[in-house]
PDB file of N, CA, C, O and CB in Angstrom:
ATOM      1  N   MET A   1    -169.321  77.512  86.172  1.00  0.00           N
ATOM      2  CA  MET A   1    -168.667  78.339  85.169  1.00  0.00           C
ATOM      3  C   MET A   1    -169.540  78.786  83.918  1.00  0.00           C
ATOM      4  O   MET A   1    -170.147  77.958  83.239  1.00  0.00           O
ATOM      5  CB  MET A   1    -167.482  77.580  84.684  1.00  0.00           C
ATOM      6  N   VAL A   2    -169.559  79.917  83.704  1.00  0.00           N
ATOM      7  CA  VAL A   2    -170.385  80.270  82.461  1.00  0.00           C
ATOM      8  C   VAL A   2    -169.363  80.073  81.088  1.00  0.00           C
ATOM      9  O   VAL A   2    -168.256  80.599  80.971  1.00  0.00           O
ATOM     10  CB  VAL A   2    -170.982  81.978  82.612  1.00  0.00           C
ATOM     11  N   ILE A   3    -169.905  79.341  80.269  1.00  0.00           N
ATOM     12  CA  ILE A   3    -169.105  79.275  79.090  1.00  0.00           C
ATOM     13  C   ILE A   3    -169.640  80.176  77.997  1.00  0.00           C
ATOM     14  O   ILE A   3    -170.859  80.326  77.922  1.00  0.00           O
ATOM     15  CB  ILE A   3    -169.021  77.874  78.613  1.00  0.00           C
ATOM     16  N   LYS A   4    -168.885  80.751  77.196  1.00  0.00           N
ATOM     17  CA  LYS A   4    -169.257  81.770  76.189  1.00  0.00           C
ATOM     18  C   LYS A   4    -168.684  81.580  74.798  1.00  0.00           C
ATOM     19  O   LYS A   4    -167.459  81.682  74.734  1.00  0.00           O
ATOM     20  CB  LYS A   4    -168.839  83.089  76.668  1.00  0.00           C
ATOM     21  N   LEU A   5    -169.248  81.356  73.820  1.00  0.00           N
ATOM     22  CA  LEU A   5    -168.718  81.371  72.467  1.00  0.00           C
ATOM     23  C   LEU A   5    -169.250  82.348  71.638  1.00  0.00           C
ATOM     24  O   LEU A   5    -170.447  82.365  71.349  1.00  0.00           O
ATOM     25  CB  LEU A   5    -168.893  80.175  71.840  1.00  0.00           C
ATOM     26  N   VAL A   6    -168.335  83.275  71.179  1.00  0.00           N
ATOM     27  CA  VAL A   6    -168.881  84.588  70.437  1.00  0.00           C
ATOM     28  C   VAL A   6    -168.399  84.334  68.978  1.00  0.00           C
ATOM     29  O   VAL A   6    -167.240  83.971  68.782  1.00  0.00           O
ATOM     30  CB  VAL A   6    -168.226  86.144  71.092  1.00  0.00           C
ATOM     31  N   CYS A   7    -169.290  84.524  67.935  1.00  0.00           N
ATOM     32  CA  CYS A   7    -169.091  84.426  66.641  1.00  0.00           C
ATOM     33  C   CYS A   7    -167.806  85.336  66.269  1.00  0.00           C
ATOM     34  O   CYS A   7    -166.876  84.861  65.617  1.00  0.00           O
ATOM     35  CB  CYS A   7    -170.381  84.805  65.927  1.00  0.00           C
ATOM     36  N   LYS A   8    -167.813  86.580  66.694  1.00  0.00           N
ATOM     37  CA  LYS A   8    -166.665  87.536  66.366  1.00  0.00           C
ATOM     38  C   LYS A   8    -165.361  86.904  66.726  1.00  0.00           C
ATOM     39  O   LYS A   8    -164.337  87.219  66.120  1.00  0.00           O
ATOM     40  CB  LYS A   8    -166.799  88.911  67.134  1.00  0.00           C
ATOM     41  N   ASP A   9    -165.360  86.094  67.614  1.00  0.00           N
ATOM     42  CA  ASP A   9    -163.923  85.491  67.994  1.00  0.00           C
ATOM     43  C   ASP A   9    -163.434  84.501  67.043  1.00  0.00           C
ATOM     44  O   ASP A   9    -162.259  84.131  67.060  1.00  0.00           O
ATOM     45  CB  ASP A   9    -163.925  84.779  69.380  1.00  0.00           C
ATOM     46  N   TYR A  10    -164.362  84.024  66.150  1.00  0.00           N
ATOM     47  CA  TYR A  10    -163.951  83.048  65.108  1.00  0.00           C
ATOM     48  C   TYR A  10    -164.064  83.650  63.788  1.00  0.00           C
ATOM     49  O   TYR A  10    -164.325  82.962  62.801  1.00  0.00           O
ATOM     50  CB  TYR A  10    -164.773  81.784  65.150  1.00  0.00           C
ATOM     51  N   GLY A  11    -163.870  84.966  63.728  1.00  0.00           N
ATOM     52  CA  GLY A  11    -163.873  85.500  62.344  1.00  0.00           C
ATOM     53  C   GLY A  11    -164.987  85.958  61.626  1.00  0.00           C
ATOM     54  O   GLY A  11    -164.860  86.416  60.490  1.00  0.00           O
ATOM     55  N   TYR A  12    -166.196  85.859  62.264  1.00  0.00           N
ATOM     56  CA  TYR A  12    -167.481  86.193  61.703  1.00  0.00           C
ATOM     57  C   TYR A  12    -167.684  87.625  62.044  1.00  0.00           C
ATOM     58  O   TYR A  12    -167.235  88.195  63.039  1.00  0.00           O
ATOM     59  CB  TYR A  12    -168.635  85.288  62.233  1.00  0.00           C
ATOM     60  N   ASP A  13    -168.465  88.173  61.034  1.00  0.00           N
ATOM     61  CA  ASP A  13    -168.973  89.644  61.261  1.00  0.00           C
ATOM     62  C   ASP A  13    -170.429  89.525  61.720  1.00  0.00           C
ATOM     63  O   ASP A  13    -171.426  89.783  61.046  1.00  0.00           O
ATOM     64  CB  ASP A  13    -168.882  90.600  59.860  1.00  0.00           C
ATOM     65  N   CYS A  14    -170.373  89.051  63.102  1.00  0.00           N
ATOM     66  CA  CYS A  14    -171.775  88.650  63.561  1.00  0.00           C
ATOM     67  C   CYS A  14    -171.687  88.813  65.084  1.00  0.00           C
ATOM     68  O   CYS A  14    -170.658  88.596  65.723  1.00  0.00           O
ATOM     69  CB  CYS A  14    -172.218  87.067  63.110  1.00  0.00           C
ATOM     70  N   ASP A  15    -172.919  89.235  65.641  1.00  0.00           N
ATOM     71  CA  ASP A  15    -173.060  89.493  67.094  1.00  0.00           C
ATOM     72  C   ASP A  15    -173.533  88.418  67.834  1.00  0.00           C
ATOM     73  O   ASP A  15    -173.859  88.648  68.999  1.00  0.00           O
ATOM     74  CB  ASP A  15    -173.905  90.561  67.360  1.00  0.00           C
ATOM     75  N   PHE A  16    -173.642  87.231  67.375  1.00  0.00           N
ATOM     76  CA  PHE A  16    -174.170  86.010  68.067  1.00  0.00           C
ATOM     77  C   PHE A  16    -173.300  85.642  69.149  1.00  0.00           C
ATOM     78  O   PHE A  16    -172.075  85.685  69.031  1.00  0.00           O
ATOM     79  CB  PHE A  16    -174.317  84.832  67.142  1.00  0.00           C
ATOM     80  N   VAL A  17    -173.922  85.260  70.265  1.00  0.00           N
ATOM     81  CA  VAL A  17    -173.289  84.751  71.459  1.00  0.00           C
ATOM     82  C   VAL A  17    -173.974  83.504  71.973  1.00  0.00           C
ATOM     83  O   VAL A  17    -175.180  83.571  72.208  1.00  0.00           O
ATOM     84  CB  VAL A  17    -173.274  85.802  72.522  1.00  0.00           C
ATOM     85  N   ALA A  18    -173.290  82.324  72.179  1.00  0.00           N
ATOM     86  CA  ALA A  18    -174.039  81.260  72.866  1.00  0.00           C
ATOM     87  C   ALA A  18    -173.333  81.181  74.213  1.00  0.00           C
ATOM     88  O   ALA A  18    -172.112  81.074  74.332  1.00  0.00           O
ATOM     89  CB  ALA A  18    -174.043  79.828  72.055  1.00  0.00           C
ATOM     90  N   GLU A  19    -174.214  81.243  75.227  1.00  0.00           N
ATOM     91  CA  GLU A  19    -173.682  81.406  76.611  1.00  0.00           C
ATOM     92  C   GLU A  19    -174.508  80.441  77.623  1.00  0.00           C
ATOM     93  O   GLU A  19    -175.702  80.204  77.440  1.00  0.00           O
ATOM     94  CB  GLU A  19    -173.809  83.001  77.071  1.00  0.00           C
ATOM     95  N   GLY A  20    -173.866  79.979  78.559  1.00  0.00           N
ATOM     96  CA  GLY A  20    -174.439  78.991  79.560  1.00  0.00           C
ATOM     97  C   GLY A  20    -173.610  78.396  80.331  1.00  0.00           C
ATOM     98  O   GLY A  20    -172.407  78.563  80.134  1.00  0.00           O
ATOM     99  N   GLU A  21    -174.046  77.606  81.336  1.00  0.00           N
ATOM    100  CA  GLU A  21    -173.195  76.938  82.313  1.00  0.00           C
ATOM    101  C   GLU A  21    -172.903  75.343  81.762  1.00  0.00           C
ATOM    102  O   GLU A  21    -171.945  74.637  82.077  1.00  0.00           O
ATOM    103  CB  GLU A  21    -173.991  76.981  83.843  1.00  0.00           C
ATOM    104  N   ASN A  22    -173.946  75.025  80.910  1.00  0.00           N
ATOM    105  CA  ASN A  22    -173.906  73.510  80.372  1.00  0.00           C
ATOM    106  C   ASN A  22    -172.998  73.662  79.115  1.00  0.00           C
ATOM    107  O   ASN A  22    -173.333  74.397  78.187  1.00  0.00           O
ATOM    108  CB  ASN A  22    -175.532  72.822  79.941  1.00  0.00           C
ATOM    109  N   VAL A  23    -171.932  73.005  79.111  1.00  0.00           N
ATOM    110  CA  VAL A  23    -170.920  73.124  77.997  1.00  0.00           C
ATOM    111  C   VAL A  23    -171.615  72.476  76.756  1.00  0.00           C
ATOM    112  O   VAL A  23    -171.536  72.956  75.625  1.00  0.00           O
ATOM    113  CB  VAL A  23    -169.463  72.359  78.369  1.00  0.00           C
ATOM    114  N   GLU A  24    -172.316  71.322  77.079  1.00  0.00           N
ATOM    115  CA  GLU A  24    -172.956  70.656  75.839  1.00  0.00           C
ATOM    116  C   GLU A  24    -174.067  71.500  75.024  1.00  0.00           C
ATOM    117  O   GLU A  24    -174.213  71.483  73.802  1.00  0.00           O
ATOM    118  CB  GLU A  24    -173.644  69.323  76.320  1.00  0.00           C
ATOM    119  N   ASP A  25    -174.745  72.169  75.871  1.00  0.00           N
ATOM    120  CA  ASP A  25    -175.755  73.114  75.376  1.00  0.00           C
ATOM    121  C   ASP A  25    -175.173  74.316  74.720  1.00  0.00           C
ATOM    122  O   ASP A  25    -175.677  74.691  73.661  1.00  0.00           O
ATOM    123  CB  ASP A  25    -176.629  73.556  76.478  1.00  0.00           C
ATOM    124  N   VAL A  26    -174.241  74.913  75.193  1.00  0.00           N
ATOM    125  CA  VAL A  26    -173.472  75.938  74.537  1.00  0.00           C
ATOM    126  C   VAL A  26    -172.954  75.548  73.085  1.00  0.00           C
ATOM    127  O   VAL A  26    -173.125  76.232  72.076  1.00  0.00           O
ATOM    128  CB  VAL A  26    -172.297  76.279  75.433  1.00  0.00           C
ATOM    129  N   MET A  27    -172.329  74.395  73.152  1.00  0.00           N
ATOM    130  CA  MET A  27    -171.714  73.880  72.024  1.00  0.00           C
ATOM    131  C   MET A  27    -172.779  73.684  70.938  1.00  0.00           C
ATOM    132  O   MET A  27    -172.633  74.218  69.838  1.00  0.00           O
ATOM    133  CB  MET A  27    -170.986  72.605  72.359  1.00  0.00           C
ATOM    134  N   LYS A  28    -173.832  72.939  71.222  1.00  0.00           N
ATOM    135  CA  LYS A  28    -174.887  72.682  70.303  1.00  0.00           C
ATOM    136  C   LYS A  28    -175.515  74.118  69.749  1.00  0.00           C
ATOM    137  O   LYS A  28    -175.906  74.259  68.590  1.00  0.00           O
ATOM    138  CB  LYS A  28    -175.997  71.764  71.057  1.00  0.00           C
ATOM    139  N   GLU A  29    -175.545  74.979  70.582  1.00  0.00           N
ATOM    140  CA  GLU A  29    -176.337  76.299  70.213  1.00  0.00           C
ATOM    141  C   GLU A  29    -175.335  76.949  69.389  1.00  0.00           C
ATOM    142  O   GLU A  29    -175.826  77.598  68.466  1.00  0.00           O
ATOM    143  CB  GLU A  29    -176.835  77.295  71.520  1.00  0.00           C
ATOM    144  N   PHE A  30    -174.014  76.958  69.465  1.00  0.00           N
ATOM    145  CA  PHE A  30    -173.131  77.678  68.669  1.00  0.00           C
ATOM    146  C   PHE A  30    -172.871  76.942  67.322  1.00  0.00           C
ATOM    147  O   PHE A  30    -172.593  77.541  66.283  1.00  0.00           O
ATOM    148  CB  PHE A  30    -171.865  77.913  69.432  1.00  0.00           C
ATOM    149  N   GLY A  31    -172.972  75.749  67.420  1.00  0.00           N
ATOM    150  CA  GLY A  31    -172.741  74.737  66.247  1.00  0.00           C
ATOM    151  C   GLY A  31    -173.966  74.992  65.380  1.00  0.00           C
ATOM    152  O   GLY A  31    -173.819  75.274  64.190  1.00  0.00           O
ATOM    153  N   LYS A  32    -175.169  74.903  65.939  1.00  0.00           N
ATOM    154  CA  LYS A  32    -176.379  75.118  65.044  1.00  0.00           C
ATOM    155  C   LYS A  32    -176.436  76.379  64.412  1.00  0.00           C
ATOM    156  O   LYS A  32    -176.920  76.460  63.283  1.00  0.00           O
ATOM    157  CB  LYS A  32    -177.612  74.975  65.759  1.00  0.00           C
ATOM    158  N   HIS A  33    -175.938  77.520  65.089  1.00  0.00           N
ATOM    159  CA  HIS A  33    -176.129  78.889  64.580  1.00  0.00           C
ATOM    160  C   HIS A  33    -175.032  78.781  63.476  1.00  0.00           C
ATOM    161  O   HIS A  33    -175.365  79.066  62.326  1.00  0.00           O
ATOM    162  CB  HIS A  33    -175.918  80.173  65.751  1.00  0.00           C
ATOM    163  N   SER A  34    -173.773  78.401  63.727  1.00  0.00           N
ATOM    164  CA  SER A  34    -172.702  78.498  62.772  1.00  0.00           C
ATOM    165  C   SER A  34    -173.229  77.801  61.435  1.00  0.00           C
ATOM    166  O   SER A  34    -173.011  78.334  60.347  1.00  0.00           O
ATOM    167  CB  SER A  34    -171.346  77.801  63.358  1.00  0.00           C
ATOM    168  N   ASP A  35    -173.914  76.621  61.539  1.00  0.00           N
ATOM    169  CA  ASP A  35    -174.306  76.044  60.349  1.00  0.00           C
ATOM    170  C   ASP A  35    -175.379  76.642  59.724  1.00  0.00           C
ATOM    171  O   ASP A  35    -175.382  76.679  58.493  1.00  0.00           O
ATOM    172  CB  ASP A  35    -174.573  74.790  60.509  1.00  0.00           C
ATOM    173  N   GLU A  36    -176.355  77.151  60.395  1.00  0.00           N
ATOM    174  CA  GLU A  36    -177.564  77.685  59.775  1.00  0.00           C
ATOM    175  C   GLU A  36    -177.434  79.108  59.187  1.00  0.00           C
ATOM    176  O   GLU A  36    -178.077  79.452  58.196  1.00  0.00           O
ATOM    177  CB  GLU A  36    -178.654  77.681  60.782  1.00  0.00           C
ATOM    178  N   GLU A  37    -176.503  79.987  59.893  1.00  0.00           N
ATOM    179  CA  GLU A  37    -176.098  81.209  59.541  1.00  0.00           C
ATOM    180  C   GLU A  37    -174.973  81.454  58.726  1.00  0.00           C
ATOM    181  O   GLU A  37    -174.980  82.399  57.936  1.00  0.00           O
ATOM    182  CB  GLU A  37    -175.946  81.808  60.525  1.00  0.00           C
ATOM    183  N   HIS A  38    -173.936  80.639  58.850  1.00  0.00           N
ATOM    184  CA  HIS A  38    -172.820  80.798  58.115  1.00  0.00           C
ATOM    185  C   HIS A  38    -172.344  79.749  57.360  1.00  0.00           C
ATOM    186  O   HIS A  38    -171.208  79.789  56.887  1.00  0.00           O
ATOM    187  CB  HIS A  38    -171.924  81.169  58.832  1.00  0.00           C
ATOM    188  N   GLY A  39    -173.196  78.675  57.171  1.00  0.00           N
ATOM    189  CA  GLY A  39    -172.963  77.597  56.377  1.00  0.00           C
ATOM    190  C   GLY A  39    -171.657  76.760  56.686  1.00  0.00           C
ATOM    191  O   GLY A  39    -171.089  76.088  55.826  1.00  0.00           O
ATOM    192  N   LEU A  40    -171.255  76.862  57.942  1.00  0.00           N
ATOM    193  CA  LEU A  40    -169.982  76.072  58.469  1.00  0.00           C
ATOM    194  C   LEU A  40    -170.419  75.193  59.442  1.00  0.00           C
ATOM    195  O   LEU A  40    -170.921  75.707  60.442  1.00  0.00           O
ATOM    196  CB  LEU A  40    -168.845  76.954  59.096  1.00  0.00           C
ATOM    197  N   TRP A  41    -170.338  73.824  59.378  1.00  0.00           N
ATOM    198  CA  TRP A  41    -170.538  72.880  60.268  1.00  0.00           C
ATOM    199  C   TRP A  41    -169.343  72.433  60.932  1.00  0.00           C
ATOM    200  O   TRP A  41    -168.354  71.986  60.350  1.00  0.00           O
ATOM    201  CB  TRP A  41    -171.165  71.888  59.705  1.00  0.00           C
ATOM    202  N   TYR A  42    -169.506  72.602  62.469  1.00  0.00           N
ATOM    203  CA  TYR A  42    -168.605  71.929  63.351  1.00  0.00           C
ATOM    204  C   TYR A  42    -168.855  70.693  63.962  1.00  0.00           C
ATOM    205  O   TYR A  42    -169.881  70.590  64.634  1.00  0.00           O
ATOM    206  CB  TYR A  42    -168.352  72.664  64.268  1.00  0.00           C
ATOM    207  N   SER A  43    -168.029  69.652  63.836  1.00  0.00           N
ATOM    208  CA  SER A  43    -168.176  68.298  64.414  1.00  0.00           C
ATOM    209  C   SER A  43    -168.234  68.694  66.008  1.00  0.00           C
ATOM    210  O   SER A  43    -167.883  69.747  66.541  1.00  0.00           O
ATOM    211  CB  SER A  43    -166.839  67.198  63.960  1.00  0.00           C
ATOM    212  N   ASP A  44    -168.806  67.476  66.610  1.00  0.00           N
ATOM    213  CA  ASP A  44    -168.854  67.632  68.142  1.00  0.00           C
ATOM    214  C   ASP A  44    -167.422  67.733  68.668  1.00  0.00           C
ATOM    215  O   ASP A  44    -167.143  68.513  69.578  1.00  0.00           O
ATOM    216  CB  ASP A  44    -169.615  66.373  68.861  1.00  0.00           C
ATOM    217  N   GLU A  45    -166.473  66.902  68.064  1.00  0.00           N
ATOM    218  CA  GLU A  45    -165.017  66.998  68.470  1.00  0.00           C
ATOM    219  C   GLU A  45    -164.397  68.351  68.307  1.00  0.00           C
ATOM    220  O   GLU A  45    -163.634  68.780  69.173  1.00  0.00           O
ATOM    221  CB  GLU A  45    -164.196  66.037  67.675  1.00  0.00           C
ATOM    222  N   SER A  46    -164.732  69.136  67.089  1.00  0.00           N
ATOM    223  CA  SER A  46    -164.192  70.374  66.932  1.00  0.00           C
ATOM    224  C   SER A  46    -164.708  71.298  67.826  1.00  0.00           C
ATOM    225  O   SER A  46    -163.996  72.210  68.245  1.00  0.00           O
ATOM    226  CB  SER A  46    -164.337  70.812  65.696  1.00  0.00           C
ATOM    227  N   LEU A  47    -166.057  71.146  68.224  1.00  0.00           N
ATOM    228  CA  LEU A  47    -166.635  72.169  69.230  1.00  0.00           C
ATOM    229  C   LEU A  47    -165.965  71.930  70.574  1.00  0.00           C
ATOM    230  O   LEU A  47    -165.633  72.878  71.284  1.00  0.00           O
ATOM    231  CB  LEU A  47    -168.267  72.034  69.393  1.00  0.00           C
ATOM    232  N   LYS A  48    -165.765  70.644  70.928  1.00  0.00           N
ATOM    233  CA  LYS A  48    -164.975  70.529  72.184  1.00  0.00           C
ATOM    234  C   LYS A  48    -163.870  71.084  72.258  1.00  0.00           C
ATOM    235  O   LYS A  48    -163.542  71.682  73.282  1.00  0.00           O
ATOM    236  CB  LYS A  48    -164.713  69.389  72.528  1.00  0.00           C
ATOM    237  N   GLN A  49    -163.038  70.991  71.134  1.00  0.00           N
ATOM    238  CA  GLN A  49    -161.544  71.494  70.960  1.00  0.00           C
ATOM    239  C   GLN A  49    -161.638  73.114  71.192  1.00  0.00           C
ATOM    240  O   GLN A  49    -160.853  73.685  71.948  1.00  0.00           O
ATOM    241  CB  GLN A  49    -160.877  71.095  69.298  1.00  0.00           C
ATOM    242  N   ILE A  50    -162.533  73.712  70.569  1.00  0.00           N
ATOM    243  CA  ILE A  50    -162.796  75.118  70.671  1.00  0.00           C
ATOM    244  C   ILE A  50    -162.936  75.626  72.286  1.00  0.00           C
ATOM    245  O   ILE A  50    -162.317  76.557  72.802  1.00  0.00           O
ATOM    246  CB  ILE A  50    -164.163  75.403  69.818  1.00  0.00           C
ATOM    247  N   VAL A  51    -163.892  74.773  72.901  1.00  0.00           N
ATOM    248  CA  VAL A  51    -164.068  75.075  74.203  1.00  0.00           C
ATOM    249  C   VAL A  51    -162.787  74.771  75.094  1.00  0.00           C
ATOM    250  O   VAL A  51    -162.453  75.568  75.971  1.00  0.00           O
ATOM    251  CB  VAL A  51    -165.249  74.347  74.656  1.00  0.00           C
ATOM    252  N   GLN A  52    -162.150  73.723  74.876  1.00  0.00           N
ATOM    253  CA  GLN A  52    -160.941  73.410  75.611  1.00  0.00           C
ATOM    254  C   GLN A  52    -159.908  74.411  75.277  1.00  0.00           C
ATOM    255  O   GLN A  52    -159.285  74.884  76.228  1.00  0.00           O
ATOM    256  CB  GLN A  52    -160.445  72.012  75.316  1.00  0.00           C
ATOM    257  N   ASN A  53    -159.617  74.820  74.062  1.00  0.00           N
ATOM    258  CA  ASN A  53    -158.665  75.807  73.879  1.00  0.00           C
ATOM    259  C   ASN A  53    -158.864  77.134  74.353  1.00  0.00           C
ATOM    260  O   ASN A  53    -157.924  77.861  74.672  1.00  0.00           O
ATOM    261  CB  ASN A  53    -158.431  75.891  72.668  1.00  0.00           C
ATOM    262  N   LYS A  54    -160.216  77.515  74.414  1.00  0.00           N
ATOM    263  CA  LYS A  54    -160.713  78.816  74.994  1.00  0.00           C
ATOM    264  C   LYS A  54    -160.514  78.923  76.532  1.00  0.00           C
ATOM    265  O   LYS A  54    -160.140  79.938  77.118  1.00  0.00           O
ATOM    266  CB  LYS A  54    -162.233  78.985  74.673  1.00  0.00           C
ATOM    267  N   TYR A  55    -160.816  77.732  77.097  1.00  0.00           N
ATOM    268  CA  TYR A  55    -160.809  77.641  78.742  1.00  0.00           C
ATOM    269  C   TYR A  55    -159.773  76.899  79.272  1.00  0.00           C
ATOM    270  O   TYR A  55    -159.726  76.648  80.476  1.00  0.00           O
ATOM    271  CB  TYR A  55    -162.049  77.000  79.338  1.00  0.00           C
ATOM    272  N   ASN A  56    -158.859  76.489  78.409  1.00  0.00           N
ATOM    273  CA  ASN A  56    -157.636  75.732  78.792  1.00  0.00           C
ATOM    274  C   ASN A  56    -158.001  74.500  79.640  1.00  0.00           C
ATOM    275  O   ASN A  56    -157.340  74.209  80.636  1.00  0.00           O
ATOM    276  CB  ASN A  56    -156.646  76.654  79.590  1.00  0.00           C
ATOM    277  N   THR A  57    -159.019  73.809  79.249  1.00  0.00           N
ATOM    278  CA  THR A  57    -159.458  72.526  79.988  1.00  0.00           C
ATOM    279  C   THR A  57    -159.122  71.354  79.204  1.00  0.00           C
ATOM    280  O   THR A  57    -158.774  71.440  78.026  1.00  0.00           O
ATOM    281  CB  THR A  57    -160.980  72.486  80.282  1.00  0.00           C
ATOM    282  N   LYS A  58    -159.225  70.201  79.871  1.00  0.00           N
ATOM    283  CA  LYS A  58    -158.938  69.024  79.118  1.00  0.00           C
ATOM    284  C   LYS A  58    -160.011  68.104  79.488  1.00  0.00           C
ATOM    285  O   LYS A  58    -160.052  66.974  79.000  1.00  0.00           O
ATOM    286  CB  LYS A  58    -157.536  68.443  79.380  1.00  0.00           C
TER     287      LYS A  58
END
């Protein structure tokens, strides 16, 4: 399954999309972008929660 995290979905005026089949890689890519470009750091647990909420997984 392809996982996609889109900045605009989280309130940013930004076209960045982190996308892939490896959840860990997508979370790291989105977290790195968010930290470097928007100054907002997400913990690993927060990123897992974002993915779980978006894809209704546990």
